N, C-alpha and C positions, 0 to 999 in steps of 0.2 A: 552925829553920823547915823545912830540907830534910828532916830526919827526920820531921817532922809530915806533910809532903806525901807522902812515901813511905808512911807509915802509912795515910794516907787512901786513896791509890791501891790499896794492898794490900787494905785493908778493902773497897773498892769491887769489886775483882776477886773476892774471896771471896764477897761478896753476890751478884754476878752469876752466879758458878758455882753457888752454892746455889740460886738462883732457877731456873737452867737444869735442875738435877737434879730439883728439886721439880716443875717443869713436866713433865718427861719422865715422872716416876713418876705424877703425878696424871693425865696424859693416858693412860698405860697402864691406870690404875685404871678409867677411864671407857670405854675401848675394848676391854679384854680383859686377859688375864693374860700373864705373861712366860715365855718358854721359852728355855733356853740351847741353842744349836745344837751338835749333836754332829758329829764328823767323818763325812762321807758322807751327811748328811741333805740332803734337797732339800725344796722347798716341797711337792711332791706327797707325799713320805713323811710329812712332818709333818701335812699335812691329813688323810691317811688314818689316822694314829695317833690323832689327837684328834677326828676326826669334825667338821671344820669345812670349809666350802666353799673349794676351792682359790683361786677368784677373790677371796674375802673376805680370805683369809690374805695373798695377794700384795698386795692393795690396802692392807691395814693396815700393811704394811712397805714401801710405795712401790716394789714390784717390785725392791728392791735385792738385789744378789748376797749370798748367804749365806756367812758365814765361821764355822768351828768356834770355839766359845768365846764368840761374841757373843750378846746377848740380843735376841730378837724378840718382837713382840706376837702373841699368839694371840687373835683377835677372839672376843668372846662369841658362842656359837652361838645360833641361834634355835630349836634343837630341844633340849628338856629331856632329862635323863638318863632320866626315866620314859618319855618317848616313844620314845627310842632302845631302851630295854629292851622295850617293847611291840612295836616293829617287829622287833626281833631274835627275839622269840618267834614272831611270824607267819612270818618268813623261815624259821626252823627248822622250823616245822610244814608250811609249803608246799613247801619245797625240800630236805627230808631226802633224802639219797641223790643229790642233783643236784650238778653241778660247782660249784665256788666262784663262777665267773662267773655261773651261774644264780641263786645266792643274791644276788649284787650286783644283778642285773637285777630280781629280785622286790622288793628294797628300793627300787630306782629307780622302779618302778611306783607304789609308795605315795607317794613324793615328787612324782612327776609328777601324780598325782591331786590332791594338795593344791593344786598350782599351777593345775590346770585349772578353768575355770568350770563344768564339767559335773559336778564332784564336790564333796563337802564340803571346807571350807578348813582342816581341822586333821588331824593324823595320827590321833588317836583317833577322830574322826568318820569318816574314810575307812575305817579298819580295822573299825569296828563298824557301818558303813552297812548299812541294810536297803533293798533294792530289790525291788519286786514280791513282797513277803512273804518274801524270803530274804536271809540275810546275804550280803554281797558275797564273803566269803572263807569257804570250807568249814571251816577250822580254828576259826573263831569259832563256827560252828554246832555242830560236834561236840565242842568243848571242848579240842581239841589246842593251842589258843593259850595255855592255862594251864600248859603244860609249860615248864620252864626252857629258855632258849636256850643253844646251845653256843657255843664260842669263835668258830668260823668264821662263824656267823650274826651275832654282835656285830661282828666285824671287817668283814663284808660291809656292814652298816648304815653303819659309819663311812666305808667306801670309797664307798658310794653318795652319802653326804652330801658328801664331798670332791669327787666327780665331778659334783655337781649342776649342771645347766644345760648339760652337754656330751653328753648322750645323744641317742638318736634318737626320744625322745618316746613311748615305750611306755606305754600306759594299761591294758593287759590282758595276761594270760598264761593259758594253758590247756594241758592235755595232750590232744592230739587223739584219743588212744585212749580217753579216759574222759569228755571234755566232751560235754555234751548241748545246749549253747547255740548255736543257729544264728546269733544276733546276734554273739556274740564271734567265731565262725568266719568271719563275713563282713567282719571288720575287716582293714585293711591290715597285713600281716605286716611286722614290723621286723627280727626275728632269731629263730632257733631255737637254744636252748641246752639240751643234754641232752634230756629228755622234754618240755620246755615250749616252746610257741610264744608269742612276744611280739608284740603288735599295738598299733596306735593308731587 
């Protein structure tokens, strides 16, 4: 009888452990994918690498301290690979020759416009928006958006997504030496990076 009780207890423990493992895996399957933490990685580095908002990544892992070798959840992004690629092509066309921070800032403008009630509510719609008979972005009008994006532009898009919600709210950018828009020039300047002035 004692052997039987021990067997029942052991079986119960195995079932409990299995249920816990299955719950953890099924929970990860519905909230995102798994990433094994490497030595030196931080939430910020991981968010930038995978292009997921930092706050979402931290929330998905309960803001727990990261340890090398452990598995964490990468939340599913709300931005598709196709939209990231489209953004990267626009960033490349708009910010060629500009500092890397300027590329991140251009990508941030796109994300800020999607969130703003004054602009369309999808990345594709923001990029291809026509206002007063003109495309919002010159590279769409002249076809430069169809050129492939470089590595720096793709990286900048991921960083802008990771940084999402922590910027200064820029909705516009322009080169004061070439811009002819008095409306954009009248907006409140948020920062100047390279040849571009950013404003909201």
